Structure formats: C-alpha cells, structure tokens
ZAVO-24864 format. One record per residue (C-alpha): residue number from 1; x, y, z. Coordinates in steps of 0.25 Angstrom, whole numbers. Layout:
BEGIN
+-----+-------+-------+-------+
! seq !    xx !    yy !    zz !
+-----+-------+-------+-------+
! NUM !     X !     Y !     Z !
...
+-----+-------+-------+-------+
This chain:
BEGIN
+-----+-------+-------+-------+
! seq !    xx !    yy !    zz !
+-----+-------+-------+-------+
!   1 !  -121 !   173 !   -77 !
!   2 !  -121 !   159 !   -71 !
!   3 !  -127 !   155 !   -58 !
!   4 !  -117 !   151 !   -47 !
!   5 !  -120 !   137 !   -41 !
!   6 !  -115 !   134 !   -27 !
!   7 !  -108 !   122 !   -26 !
!   8 !  -109 !   114 !   -13 !
!   9 !   -97 !   115 !    -4 !
!  10 !   -91 !   101 !    -1 !
!  11 !   -85 !    99 !    13 !
!  12 !   -71 !   103 !    14 !
!  13 !   -62 !    89 !    15 !
!  14 !   -55 !    89 !    28 !
!  15 !   -41 !    94 !    27 !
!  16 !   -29 !    87 !    33 !
!  17 !   -25 !    92 !    47 !
!  18 !   -12 !    99 !    48 !
!  19 !    -8 !    88 !    58 !
!  20 !   -10 !    78 !    47 !
!  21 !    -2 !    82 !    35 !
!  22 !    -2 !    73 !    22 !
!  23 !     9 !    63 !    23 !
!  24 !    21 !    66 !    13 !
!  25 !    25 !    56 !     3 !
!  26 !    39 !    55 !     9 !
!  27 !    33 !    51 !    23 !
!  28 !    24 !    41 !    16 !
!  29 !    36 !    35 !     9 !
!  30 !    44 !    35 !    21 !
!  31 !    33 !    28 !    29 !
!  32 !    32 !    18 !    17 !
!  33 !    48 !    15 !    16 !
!  34 !    48 !    13 !    32 !
!  35 !    35 !     3 !    31 !
!  36 !    43 !    -5 !    20 !
!  37 !    56 !    -5 !    27 !
!  38 !    49 !   -10 !    40 !
!  39 !    41 !   -20 !    33 !
!  40 !    54 !   -26 !    28 !
!  41 !    61 !   -25 !    42 !
!  42 !    72 !   -17 !    37 !
!  43 !    80 !    -7 !    45 !
!  44 !    81 !     7 !    39 !
!  45 !    97 !     4 !    38 !
!  46 !    95 !    -9 !    30 !
!  47 !    85 !    -1 !    20 !
!  48 !    93 !    12 !    19 !
!  49 !   105 !     3 !    15 !
!  50 !    98 !    -4 !     4 !
!  51 !    92 !     9 !    -2 !
!  52 !   106 !    16 !    -1 !
!  53 !   101 !    27 !     8 !
!  54 !   104 !    30 !    23 !
!  55 !    96 !    26 !    34 !
!  56 !    94 !    39 !    38 !
!  57 !    89 !    43 !    25 !
!  58 !    80 !    31 !    25 !
!  59 !    74 !    35 !    38 !
!  60 !    72 !    49 !    34 !
!  61 !    64 !    44 !    22 !
!  62 !    56 !    35 !    30 !
!  63 !    52 !    46 !    39 !
!  64 !    48 !    54 !    28 !
!  65 !    59 !    64 !    30 !
!  66 !    66 !    63 !    16 !
!  67 !    60 !    65 !     3 !
!  68 !    68 !    54 !    -4 !
!  69 !    70 !    54 !   -19 !
!  70 !    64 !    43 !   -28 !
!  71 !    78 !    37 !   -29 !
!  72 !    79 !    35 !   -15 !
!  73 !    64 !    30 !   -13 !
!  74 !    67 !    20 !   -24 !
!  75 !    80 !    16 !   -16 !
!  76 !    73 !    14 !    -3 !
!  77 !    62 !     7 !    -9 !
!  78 !    71 !    -3 !   -17 !
!  79 !    78 !    -5 !    -3 !
!  80 !    64 !    -9 !     2 !
!  81 !    61 !   -18 !   -10 !
!  82 !    50 !   -10 !   -15 !
!  83 !    48 !    -2 !   -28 !
!  84 !    47 !    14 !   -29 !
!  85 !    33 !    12 !   -35 !
!  86 !    28 !     3 !   -24 !
!  87 !    34 !    12 !   -13 !
!  88 !    28 !    25 !   -19 !
!  89 !    14 !    19 !   -21 !
!  90 !    14 !    14 !    -6 !
!  91 !    18 !    29 !    -2 !
!  92 !     6 !    34 !   -12 !
!  93 !    -3 !    24 !    -6 !
!  94 !     0 !    28 !     8 !
!  95 !    -1 !    43 !     4 !
!  96 !   -15 !    40 !    -2 !
!  97 !   -20 !    33 !    11 !
!  98 !   -17 !    45 !    18 !
!  99 !   -22 !    55 !     9 !
! 100 !   -35 !    47 !     6 !
! 101 !   -45 !    55 !    15 !
! 102 !   -41 !    69 !    10 !
! 103 !   -42 !    64 !    -5 !
! 104 !   -56 !    56 !    -2 !
! 105 !   -62 !    70 !     4 !
! 106 !   -57 !    77 !    -8 !
! 107 !   -63 !    68 !   -17 !
! 108 !   -77 !    68 !   -10 !
! 109 !   -78 !    83 !   -10 !
! 110 !   -74 !    84 !   -25 !
! 111 !   -85 !    75 !   -29 !
! 112 !   -95 !    83 !   -22 !
! 113 !   -94 !    94 !   -31 !
! 114 !   -85 !   104 !   -24 !
! 115 !   -78 !   108 !   -37 !
! 116 !   -84 !   116 !   -48 !
! 117 !   -79 !   119 !   -62 !
! 118 !   -81 !   134 !   -69 !
! 119 !   -81 !   137 !   -83 !
+-----+-------+-------+-------+
C-alpha cells in the first residue's frame, strides 16, 4: 500500500464574529441609494416622486428593509440620474471592501498547501 504523508496544518482563518454579520446586498444597495440622493441634496419625497414609488417605500429600500425588484431598482436609479450597471457595480465594490479581509485570509491558507487531491 501507499505511505500516508501528513500535510502541515495551516492556521485557521479568523471567523467573523456573530456581532459582525456580513452585510446584505439590500443593505449596501440602500446605503448607496441614500448616499447618491444626499449628494444631489434631494428629499426622499422628490426622489420617490421621480421614481414613481411612495416615499415610505423608498425609505424602506434605503434602510435595507425591502428587497426591491430589478424594475424598482432601475426606476430609483433613473430618478437619481445613474444607470443600473453603475449602481450595482458600486454596491458590489462596497461588498468587496467589507469582505476583503476574509477572502484574503482564505487565499493565504490555500496557497500554503492546505488542500490535497486523492486519486
């Protein structure tokens, strides 16, 4: 039979603490929409009217309480004179920035030979 070769154990990456949950996409979307609205110095009511939604709905989207459809996101983005692609790219960039430490530690442990394939 074959010999068993032990692999060195890589240190375990730090796990996120329960008090620091990973942000949800809808929360990052809401933050991005609020930032853009504030940059334009627009009221919630003015932006909601342009988008064809109620101010209450827009407020819930901005606070990350609603999971809006792609049509609603496009309408709100249009009311803020931005494109859906630009908005979703900014949200993805925000999510990458918050997840960077976790993905960096996973890449380090993978590069240290912590994984093996068996035939």
